[in-house]
VOBA-1610 file (N, C-alpha, C; in pm, whole numbers, padded with zeros to 5 digits, always signed):
BEGIN
Met+00083-00122-00004Met+00003+00003+00005Met+00091+00121+00005Met+00066+00211-00092Met+00144+00333-00106Met+00108+00433+00004Ala+00205+00510+00061Ala+00177+00612+00155Ala+00121+00732+00093Ala+00028+00790+00157Ala-00040+00918+00105Ala+00074+01021+00086Pro+00061+01108-00007Pro+00150+01217-00027Pro+00146+01320+00084Met+00259+01378+00115Met+00269+01472+00227Met+00210+01599+00184Thr+00126+01673+00286Thr+00071+01794+00249Thr+00184+01895+00241Glu+00143+02006+00179Glu+00246+02115+00156Glu+00288+02181+00290Ala+00194+02182+00390Ala+00236+02226+00521Ala+00344+02136+00584Arg+00314+02001+00575Arg+00407+01914+00632Arg+00544+01910+00559Val+00539+01934+00428Val+00667+01937+00355Val+00748+02051+00409Thr+00672+02174+00428Thr+00745+02296+00468Thr+00806+02266+00600Arg+00726+02203+00693Arg+00781+02182+00830Arg+00902+02089+00827Thr+00900+01999+00732Thr+01015+01899+00723Thr+01133+01961+00675Leu+01119+02049+00575Leu+01233+02134+00513Leu+01289+02216+00618His+01199+02288+00694His+01241+02384+00798His+01335+02302+00905Leu+01295+02192+00941Leu+01379+02107+01035Leu+01511+02066+00979Ile+01509+02032+00859Ile+01625+01994+00783Ile+01724+02115+00779Ala+01671+02228+00754Ala+01749+02352+00741Ala+01809+02393+00875Val+01738+02374+00977Val+01781+02400+01115Val+01895+02297+01146Gly+01874+02169+01106Gly+01980+02074+01132Gly+02106+02100+01053Ser+02094+02173+00939Ser+02212+02208+00864Ser+02295+02307+00932Ile+02220+02396+01009Ile+02294+02504+01082Ile+02369+02432+01200Ala+02302+02340+01270Ala+02371+02273+01375Ala+02487+02196+01334Val+02478+02125+01211Val+02592+02046+01160Val+02704+02150+01130Ala+02669+02260+01056Ala+02766+02350+01014Ala+02845+02412+01132Leu+02775+02444+01247Leu+02844+02486+01362Leu+02937+02384+01422Ala+02894+02263+01418Ala+02984+02152+01479Ala+03100+02139+01387Val+03083+02135+01248Val+03197+02108+01163Val+03301+02227+01169Leu+03241+02356+01180Leu+03324+02475+01190Leu+03413+02468+01313Gly+03345+02425+01430Gly+03428+02413+01548Gly+03538+02313+01543Leu+03514+02191+01478Leu+03613+02092+01461Leu+03727+02143+01379Lys+03696+02200+01259Lys+03793+02234+01163Lys+03878+02355+01212Tyr+03817+02451+01283Tyr+03884+02564+01339Tyr+03989+02512+01452Ala+03944+02412+01524Ala+04027+02356+01622Ala+04136+02287+01557Ala+04122+02219+01447Ala+04224+02154+01370Ala+04338+02257+01319Tyr+04285+02363+01276Tyr+04374+02468+01229Tyr+04452+02540+01352Ala+04381+02559+01467Ala+04437+02619+01574Ala+04547+02543+01629Val+04535+02411+01639Val+04638+02324+01701Val+04760+02300+01604Thr+04739+02312+01476Thr+04841+02279+01368Thr+04902+02395+01319Gly+04835+02510+01305Gly+04874+02625+01230Gly+04879+02607+01081Ser+04819+02512+01027Ser+04812+02485+00888Ser+04725+02580+00809Val+04777+02640+00701Val+04698+02729+00632Val+04600+02650+00531Ala+04624+02523+00501Ala+04534+02446+00430Ala+04411+02413+00525Leu+04439+02380+00649Leu+04323+02358+00744Leu+04261+02486+00758Tyr+04328+02601+00767Tyr+04255+02730+00772Tyr+04159+02746+00659Ser+04200+02709+00538Ser+04110+02720+00429Ser+03986+02639+00436Asp+04006+02514+00493Asp+03895+02421+00512Asp+03800+02479+00617Ala+03849+02549+00728Ala+03767+02609+00828Ala+03699+02731+00768Leu+03762+02805+00686Leu+03700+02922+00623Leu+03573+02888+00531Glu+03593+02782+00467Glu+03480+02731+00382Glu+03366+02689+00468Ser+03383+02644+00594Ser+03278+02602+00679Ser+03209+02720+00731Ile+03269+02843+00736Ile+03194+02958+00766Ile+03091+02993+00670Val+03142+02969+00544Val+03045+02977+00425Val+02931+02882+00440Asn+02956+02763+00482Asn+02859+02653+00495Asn+02751+02713+00598Leu+02802+02767+00704Leu+02706+02814+00820Leu+02621+02931+00762Val+02675+03030+00693Val+02600+03130+00648Val+02499+03085+00542Ala+02539+02987+00461Ala+02458+02942+00355Ala+02343+02860+00417Ala+02364+02783+00524Ala+02264+02704+00588Ala+02162+02798+00651Gly+02201+02915+00699Gly+02105+03018+00754Gly+02027+03068+00630Ala+02091+03106+00522Ala+02025+03170+00411Ala+01928+03069+00356Ala+01955+02930+00357Ala+01859+02831+00309Ala+01743+02824+00398Leu+01754+02837+00528Leu+01651+02839+00618Leu+01547+02950+00587Val+01609+03073+00576Val+01525+03192+00539Val+01446+03164+00411Ala+01522+03122+00312Ala+01466+03096+00182Ala+01350+02996+00183Ile+01368+02894+00253Ile+01265+02788+00261Ile+01136+02840+00330Asn+01159+02917+00428Asn+01040+02978+00493Asn+00970+03079+00406Val+01050+03162+00332Val+00995+03253+00240Val+00916+03191+00128Ser+00981+03090+00076Ser+00920+03017-00038Ser+00784+02948-00017Ala+00772+02925+00119Ala+00649+02855+00163Ala+00531+02949+00178Arg+00554+03076+00184Arg+00453+03177+00192Arg+00345+03162+00076Pro+00218+03176+00106Pro+00115+03163-00012Pro+00120+03287-00099Ala+00067+03291-00209Ala+00059+03398-00304Ala-00021+03513-00237Asp+00024+03628-00267Asp-00039+03750-00214Asp-00056+03850-00325Lys-00104+03970-00290Lys-00138+04067-00396Lys-00012+04113-00476Asn+00103+04114-00424Asn+00221+04155-00485Asn+00303+04040-00551His+00275+03910-00507His+00344+03797-00560His+00235+03686-00584Gln+00155+03710-00703Gln+00037+03632-00719Gln+00071+03491-00769Phe+00201+03460-00801Phe+00231+03324-00836Phe+00307+03259-00721Gly+00307+03323-00601Gly+00375+03265-00489Gly+00520+03314-00483His+00585+03263-00387His+00731+03304-00344His+00832+03178-00369His+00800+03101-00471His+00873+02976-00487His+01020+02993-00523Lys+01048+03108-00582Lys+01193+03128-00637Lys+01275+03177-00525Ala+01236+03197-00409Ala+01320+03251-00301Ala+01438+03146-00276Glu+01422+03018-00297Glu+01522+02923-00272Glu+01631+02939-00371Tyr+01605+02984-00500Tyr+01713+03002-00595Tyr+01801+03114-00554Leu+01742+03219-00480Leu+01829+03333-00435Leu+01926+03285-00339Ser+01883+03184-00250Ser+01973+03136-00146Ser+02085+03067-00222Ala+02052+02981-00327Ala+02163+02910-00382Ala+02251+02997-00454Val+02210+03107-00517Val+02295+03208-00586Val+02394+03271-00478Leu+02327+03308-00360Leu+02407+03361-00249Leu+02509+03264-00202Glu+02484+03137-00206Glu+02584+03042-00157Glu+02697+03040-00260Gly+02674+03044-00387Gly+02773+03037-00486Gly+02860+03168-00470Ala+02800+03288-00446Ala+02884+03409-00427Ala+02964+03401-00307Leu+02915+03334-00195Leu+03008+03325-00071Leu+03115+03238-00091Ile+03096+03136-00170Ile+03214+03040-00198Ile+03322+03112-00269Val+03286+03206-00364Val+03385+03284-00440Val+03466+03367-00335Val+03394+03443-00241Val+03458+03531-00149Val+03550+03443-00060Ala+03505+03322-00022Ala+03589+03242+00059Ala+03715+03203-00013Ala+03702+03167-00138Ala+03818+03123-00214Ala+03924+03237-00226Leu+03884+03360-00239Leu+03981+03475-00243Leu+04046+03498-00117Leu+03971+03477-00005Leu+04037+03490+00126Leu+04140+03381+00147Ile+04109+03265+00109Ile+04200+03151+00108Ile+04329+03176+00031Ile+04311+03229-00091Ile+04437+03252-00167Ile+04519+03357-00108Arg+04459+03462-00044Arg+04536+03560+00030Arg+04617+03499+00140Glu+04551+03421+00225Glu+04627+03357+00342Glu+04740+03259+00289Ala+04717+03189+00176Ala+04805+03092+00125Ala+04929+03172+00065Tyr+04903+03281+00004Tyr+05014+03368-00045Tyr+05110+03407+00071Asp+05054+03455+00183Asp+05133+03488+00301Asp+05211+03363+00342Ala+05159+03253+00339Ala+05226+03125+00391Ala+05337+03085+00297Leu+05319+03122+00165Leu+05428+03093+00075Leu+05547+03181+00095Leu+05519+03303+00127Leu+05633+03399+00160Leu+05696+03365+00293Lys+05615+03321+00394Lys+05670+03280+00516Lys+05623+03141+00560Pro+05692+03035+00515Pro+05656+02900+00551Pro+05638+02865+00698Arg+05537+02792+00730Arg+05511+02764+00878Arg+05528+02618+00902Asp+05587+02599+01019Asp+05599+02460+01080Asp+05465+02411+01135Leu+05427+02289+01113Leu+05301+02234+01165Leu+05317+02173+01310Ser+05227+02199+01399Ser+05238+02135+01528Ser+05123+02050+01556Glu+05124+01963+01650Glu+05022+01864+01694Glu+04940+01816+01568Phe+05034+01758+01479Phe+04991+01718+01347Phe+04882+01601+01361Gly+04907+01497+01436Gly+04813+01390+01443Gly+04685+01432+01504Phe+04672+01512+01611Phe+04548+01541+01665Phe+04469+01635+01571Gly+04538+01723+01497Gly+04466+01810+01401Gly+04410+01728+01283Met+04484+01622+01236Met+04432+01535+01140Met+04304+01461+01179Leu+04300+01417+01315Leu+04185+01347+01367Leu+04068+01438+01371Leu+04087+01563+01419Leu+03970+01664+01426Leu+03920+01684+01280Ser+04008+01709+01184Ser+03961+01727+01040Ser+03894+01613+00983Leu+03932+01491+01016Leu+03867+01377+00962Leu+03723+01351+01027Leu+03717+01387+01156Leu+03590+01380+01220Leu+03486+01484+01157Ala+03536+01608+01131Ala+03449+01698+01068Ala+03413+01651+00930Thr+03508+01596+00847Thr+03485+01542+00709Thr+03371+01436+00715Ala+03381+01351+00814Ala+03289+01234+00812Ala+03143+01290+00847Leu+03137+01385+00937Leu+03009+01443+00966Leu+02954+01518+00847Asn+03034+01600+00769Asn+02987+01662+00659Asn+02949+01566+00540Gly+03014+01455+00530Gly+02992+01368+00419Gly+02851+01294+00447Ala+02822+01261+00569Ala+02688+01202+00598Ala+02577+01302+00584Trp+02601+01429+00628Trp+02487+01520+00608Trp+02469+01564+00467Ser+02585+01569+00388Ser+02567+01610+00255Ser+02475+01495+00172Ala+02510+01383+00194Ala+02421+01267+00128Ala+02283+01290+00168Phe+02246+01311+00300Phe+02114+01337+00338Phe+02047+01450+00277Leu+02124+01569+00270Leu+02063+01689+00209Leu+02030+01667+00061Ile+02115+01604-00019Ile+02095+01579-00161Ile+01973+01484-00171Asn+01958+01388-00104Asn+01850+01278-00107Asn+01723+01361-00072Arg+01708+01427+00036Arg+01585+01492+00078Arg+01554+01615-00009Gly+01652+01688-00048Gly+01632+01803-00144Gly+01577+01754-00277Arg+01611+01645-00327Arg+01563+01595-00444Arg+01424+01533-00431Ala+01395+01470-00321Ala+01271+01419-00284Ala+01166+01529-00281Phe+01205+01642-00215Phe+01109+01751-00199Phe+01121+01866-00295Arg+01215+01837-00400Arg+01231+01940-00512Arg+01272+02079-00449Ser+01369+02072-00351Ser+01412+02195-00292Ser+01557+02236-00340Pro+01565+02334-00435Pro+01692+02382-00493Pro+01787+02422-00379Ala+01735+02482-00272Ala+01831+02526-00164Ala+01904+02410-00091Leu+01821+02302-00060Leu+01883+02189+00007Leu+01981+02120-00087Val+01936+02099-00218Val+02024+02032-00310Val+02155+02099-00324Ala+02144+02239-00347Ala+02270+02327-00356Ala+02358+02311-00229Asp+02289+02306-00119Asp+02371+02298+00008Asp+02432+02166+00019Gly+02359+02060-00028Gly+02416+01928-00018Gly+02541+01908-00112Trp+02530+01962-00228Trp+02639+01945-00330Trp+02762+02029-00280His+02722+02155-00216His+02843+02227-00164His+02911+02150-00053Leu+02834+02096+00035Leu+02895+02017+00146Leu+02976+01903+00083Leu+02929+01830-00020Leu+03004+01728-00079Leu+03136+01774-00135Ser+03135+01896-00196Ser+03259+01950-00249Ser+03349+01981-00137Asp+03289+02021-00019Asp+03370+02047+00095Asp+03442+01917+00146Val+03363+01813+00137Val+03418+01674+00185Val+03546+01637+00093Leu+03522+01655-00037Leu+03623+01616-00134Leu+03752+01707-00106Thr+03734+01830-00088Thr+03851+01922-00057Thr+03914+01886+00064Ser+03839+01851+00176Ser+03890+01815+00307Ser+03975+01684+00296Val+03923+01585+00224Val+04004+01474+00187Val+04144+01503+00123Gly+04126+01589+00021Gly+04250+01635-00042Gly+04346+01703+00047Val+04292+01794+00133Val+04377+01863+00231Val+04447+01766+00327Val+04374+01673+00376Val+04444+01576+00472Val+04547+01484+00398Leu+04512+01441+00271Leu+04614+01364+00203Leu+04728+01449+00169Gly+04715+01565+00139Gly+04828+01659+00102Gly+04910+01692+00217Leu+04856+01724+00329Leu+04920+01747+00455Leu+05013+01626+00506Val+04942+01499+00494Val+05017+01387+00530Val+05141+01373+00444Leu+05130+01400+00316Leu+05239+01381+00236Leu+05345+01492+00265Gly+05311+01619+00288Gly+05402+01714+00339Gly+05468+01686+00461Trp+05395+01633+00562Trp+05452+01588+00689Trp+05552+01478+00670Ala+05525+01389+00577Ala+05607+01271+00555Ala+05733+01304+00481Thr+05728+01402+00398Thr+05843+01441+00314Thr+05918+01566+00375Gly+05858+01638+00453Gly+05927+01755+00508Gly+05902+01876+00416Leu+05822+01863+00321Leu+05803+01976+00228Leu+05683+02067+00271His+05712+02169+00359His+05621+02245+00416His+05547+02339+00322Ile+05614+02363+00201Ile+05549+02442+00093Ile+05414+02382+00046Leu+05401+02250+00063Leu+05287+02179+00019Leu+05158+02239+00087Asp+05176+02292+00208Asp+05063+02341+00285Asp+04994+02457+00219Pro+05062+02565+00182Pro+04997+02668+00106Pro+04954+02639-00032Leu+05034+02538-00100Leu+04999+02505-00236Leu+04871+02428-00236Ile+04851+02345-00137Ile+04726+02269-00116Ile+04610+02368-00096Ala+04629+02474-00014Ala+04524+02578+00018Ala+04487+02638-00116Ile+04581+02673-00196Ile+04549+02741-00327Ile+04468+02656-00415Ala+04507+02523-00418Ala+04430+02422-00494Ala+04290+02407-00450Val+04270+02416-00316Val+04135+02404-00261Val+04057+02532-00304Ala+04118+02652-00294Ala+04053+02777-00344Ala+04005+02770-00488Cys+04098+02718-00570Cys+04051+02701-00713Cys+03936+02603-00731Tyr+03943+02492-00657Tyr+03832+02394-00667Tyr+03703+02458-00617Ile+03697+02531-00510Ile+03576+02569-00456Ile+03526+02692-00546Leu+03620+02766-00609Leu+03577+02866-00717Leu+03493+02801-00823Trp+03543+02697-00872Trp+03476+02613-00978Trp+03346+02558-00932Ser+03342+02505-00813Ser+03214+02445-00759Ser+03107+02558-00728Gly+03160+02678-00673Gly+03069+02790-00658Gly+03005+02837-00777Ser+03085+02845-00891Ser+03025+02892-01008Ser+02922+02799-01066Lys+02944+02672-01044Lys+02840+02570-01092Lys+02709+02593-01016Ile+02716+02607-00885Ile+02596+02628-00807Ile+02528+02752-00841Ala+02593+02857-00872Ala+02538+02990-00906Ala+02467+02977-01042Met+02541+02919-01140Met+02495+02899-01272Met+02355+02824-01274Ala+02353+02709-01197Ala+02242+02625-01189Ala+02115+02707-01130Ser+02149+02780-01033Ser+02031+02866-00964Ser+01983+02966-01059Ile+02074+03030-01133Ile+02038+03132-01232Ile+01942+03077-01329Ser+01969+02958-01372Ser+01879+02892-01475Ser+01739+02877-01423Gly+01729+02854-01291Gly+01596+02842-01219Gly+01525+02983-01221Leu+01609+03084-01196Leu+01549+03219-01193Leu+01497+03260-01330Leu+01565+03198-01436Leu+01525+03233-01573Leu+01414+03138-01629Asp+01336+03084-01531Asp+01221+02998-01581Asp+01267+02872-01663Glu+01366+02806-01619Glu+01406+02687-01689Glu+01295+02581-01698Ala+01291+02517-01816Ala+01180+02414-01832Ala+01211+02288-01744Ala+01114+02208-01727Ala+01130+02079-01649Ala+01214+01990-01744Asp+01285+01889-01677Asp+01374+01797-01757Asp+01299+01707-01837Ser+01360+01636-01934Ser+01288+01562-02027Ser+01214+01441-01969Asp+01256+01382-01864Asp+01185+01280-01793Asp+01049+01326-01737Ile+01049+01445-01679Ile+00922+01496-01628Ile+00828+01537-01741Gln+00887+01594-01849Gln+00807+01639-01963Gln+00737+01510-02029Ala+00813+01401-02031Ala+00758+01276-02084Ala+00639+01226-01998Arg+00646+01244-01864Arg+00535+01209-01767Arg+00422+01294-01796Ile+00447+01421-01813Ile+00343+01513-01846Ile+00261+01465-01971Arg+00329+01447-02075Arg+00267+01407-02202Arg+00186+01279-02183Asp+00242+01176-02107Asp+00171+01055-02089Asp+00048+01081-02011Ala+00054+01152-01912Ala-00068+01193-01825Ala-00179+01248-01908Ile-00137+01347-01994Ile-00239+01409-02083Ile-00299+01308-02171Lys-00221+01211-02236Lys-00276+01123-02323Lys-00368+01022-02239Arg-00342+00984-02121Arg-00420+00891-02043Arg-00557+00955-02011Ser-00561+01091-01974Ser-00668+01162-01917Ser-00743+01257-02011Gly-00707+01256-02137Gly-00761+01355-02226Gly-00879+01303-02304Asp-00943+01189-02267Asp-01051+01148-02350Asp-01160+01255-02370Gly-01216+01261-02493Gly-01315+01353-02525Gly-01266+01480-02593Ala-01134+01510-02573Ala-01063+01619-02643Ala-00995+01564-02773Leu-00959+01658-02860Leu-00891+01606-02983Leu-00740+01615-02976Glu-00689+01715-02913Glu-00546+01740-02923Glu-00501+01830-02814Ala-00374+01810-02773Ala-00306+01918-02672Ala-00177+01957-02748His-00152+02084-02740His-00030+02142-02809His+00029+02246-02730Asp+00148+02298-02770Asp+00215+02409-02702Asp+00222+02386-02552Val+00271+02262-02518Val+00289+02228-02384Val+00420+02304-02331Arg+00401+02383-02224Arg+00518+02453-02166Arg+00523+02435-02016Thr+00644+02429-01971Thr+00672+02409-01825Thr+00774+02511-01779Arg+00764+02547-01646Arg+00867+02628-01589Arg+00886+02585-01441Gln+01006+02563-01395Gln+01037+02522-01259Gln+01057+02632-01177Ala+00986+02644-01066Ala+01006+02751-00957Ala+01017+02695-00823Gly+01132+02661-00776Gly+01150+02598-00652Gly+01090+02459-00658Arg+00986+02437-00558Arg+00926+02303-00553Arg+00806+02304-00645Ala+00766+02409-00700Ala+00647+02422-00783Ala+00680+02400-00929Leu+00599+02327-01011Leu+00617+02320-01154Leu+00498+02359-01219Phe+00508+02472-01297Phe+00394+02525-01364Phe+00385+02462-01506Ile+00268+02417-01537Ile+00242+02359-01667Ile+00129+02419-01744Glu+00158+02458-01856Glu+00058+02527-01941Glu+00047+02453-02079Phe-00082+02445-02130Phe-00092+02387-02260Phe-00222+02435-02324His-00238+02412-02451His-00377+02443-02525His-00444+02314-02545Leu-00559+02301-02513Leu-00647+02178-02531Leu-00756+02208-02642Val-00749+02127-02749Val-00842+02141-02863Val-00951+02047-02841Val-01079+02102-02844Val-01196+02015-02833Val-01293+02031-02947Pro-01381+01948-02974Pro-01487+01966-03089Pro-01553+02105-03070Gly-01576+02166-03175Gly-01646+02294-03175Gly-01787+02290-03120Thr-01851+02160-03125Thr-01975+02154-03079Thr-01994+02116-02929Met-01874+02100-02867Met-01883+02053-02725Met-01920+02172-02632Thr-02000+02143-02542Thr-02044+02250-02437Thr-01927+02294-02344Val-01957+02406-02297Val-01842+02462-02196Val-01845+02362-02079Asn-01955+02315-02038Asn-01947+02218-01911Asn-01866+02101-01940Ala-01888+02047-02061Ala-01814+01915-02100Ala-01660+01943-02114Ala-01619+02066-02177Ala-01482+02089-02185Ala-01421+02115-02055His-01498+02177-01958His-01446+02205-01834His-01430+02080-01750Asp-01511+01977-01775Asp-01499+01850-01710Asp-01361+01781-01754Ile-01335+01791-01880Ile-01205+01727-01934Ile-01086+01802-01865Cys-01099+01938-01854Cys-00986+02017-01800Cys-00972+01979-01647Asp-01080+01964-01572Asp-01075+01918-01440Asp-00999+01785-01425Arg-01029+01695-01518Arg-00972+01554-01505Arg-00826+01568-01547Leu-00787+01647-01638Leu-00647+01660-01677Leu-00568+01722-01562Glu-00626+01829-01502Glu-00563+01889-01394Glu-00530+01800-01277Ala-00635+01715-01236Ala-00621+01618-01138Ala-00510+01513-01170Ala-00506+01464-01289Ala-00423+01363-01334Ala-00269+01422-01325Leu-00255+01545-01375Leu-00118+01602-01368Leu-00069+01631-01238Glu-00166+01675-01145Glu-00125+01712-01011Glu-00096+01586-00927Ala-00161+01469-00973Ala-00122+01347-00900Ala+00002+01284-00961Glu+00040+01313-01071Glu+00162+01263-01140Glu+00280+01336-01105Ile+00262+01476-01096Ile+00372+01565-01071Ile+00343+01640-00939Glu+00377+01600-00821Glu+00343+01672-00694Glu+00393+01809-00691Gly+00304+01904-00661Gly+00337+02040-00656Gly+00320+02108-00788Ser+00257+02044-00886Ser+00240+02109-01013Ser+00127+02199-01005Glu+00125+02307-01085Glu+00009+02403-01108Glu-00014+02410-01251Val-00143+02376-01282Val-00171+02356-01434Val-00272+02462-01477Val-00241+02520-01592Val-00323+02614-01671Val-00354+02563-01808Ile-00482+02542-01844Ile-00518+02489-01973Ile-00594+02597-02045His-00563+02615-02173His-00643+02712-02257His-00720+02624-02361Val-00853+02625-02357Val-00939+02548-02442Val-00953+02621-02584Glu-00939+02542-02690Glu-00964+02598-02823Glu-01054+02510-02908Pro-01120+02573-03002Pro-01206+02483-03088Pro-01123+02414-03191Glu-01188+02310-03262Glu-01108+02221-03338Glu-01031+02275-03463Tyr-01078+02398-03514Tyr-01000+02455-03622Tyr-00857+02507-03581Lys-00842+02516-03445Lys-00715+02561-03389Lys-00610+02442-03380Ala-00649+02318-03419Ala-00561+02210-03402Ala-00431+02227-03491Lys-00319+02178-03440Lys-00193+02189-03524Lys-00166+02043-03578Lys-00237+02010-03675Lys-00240+01880-03735Lys-00104+01823-03785His-00010+01926-03822His+00111+01885-03876His+00228+01913-03777Ser+00190+01938-03654Ser+00298+01965-03558Ser+00340+01830-03489Lys+00462+01812-03494Lys+00514+01681-03434Lys+00507+01694-03283Ser+00504+01808-03222Ser+00498+01813-03065Ser+00352+01801-03017Ala+00253+01821-03115Ala+00121+01806-03068Ala+00090+01666-03017Ile-00003+01663-02921Ile-00047+01532-02853Ile-00178+01494-02907Arg-00192+01385-02984Arg-00317+01343-03037Arg-00396+01266-02938Leu-00523+01296-02914Leu-00599+01242-02811Leu-00715+01159-02868
//
């Protein structure tokens, strides 16, 4: 027996709790990474800790964005506030860029004045604990973000995953530097981390900008939409000009429905109600707009038209 879909209010509460959890995890990871930097003096670990400050700020921004996006439509925002989550993801990408520049500055100073590392083993242990915590939480965020179609959580999860990869690289590089005595590896690793997070930050920002620019649903969802229209469009002749746009957790679906010219308004309305219900059941969170047209408006030679 399939579980009933979660209500929008319950989804919002769940996302709120996850975002609060992200803040708690970011605080814990920041504490561990800063402690690792404090005991070792490693500029590479400093870079890792600095990125965790970005994580903390981004988690707070995600919490605000999720709460704003859940607000109902009002007089000034008649299609809702769904896109607020994209703004959070764009902010996160921008913060990553700022962190990368700060890391490069610190690494440059360390290149000019090489530093000896102290309490190396204890520092590595703290860093690995932080990395393990980040790894587990990033997997959770990506999974739940995809399940609830939350761009803010998905972006936060991928950012944390990039943080995990950079942390692993930092630890491996520092172990190599400690084993060989090449202290210059410490600032060089920090610079490599900065370059990597610049790249990952730009990807997050670009993906979010696509959402702000009304990017269409992916091909899999579009195929499901067409199938649902075919299954539930009995009585109509054709559907064409199917358009979609993703806005946070909401998916807006619009299309033209061609019906016989002799069909009554009531009969055409019944078909529209049936199609809306089918699409909303197939794509949770979808909002459907259907424009009814008489049969002479059919696009008989259009390959994209859906014959019913």
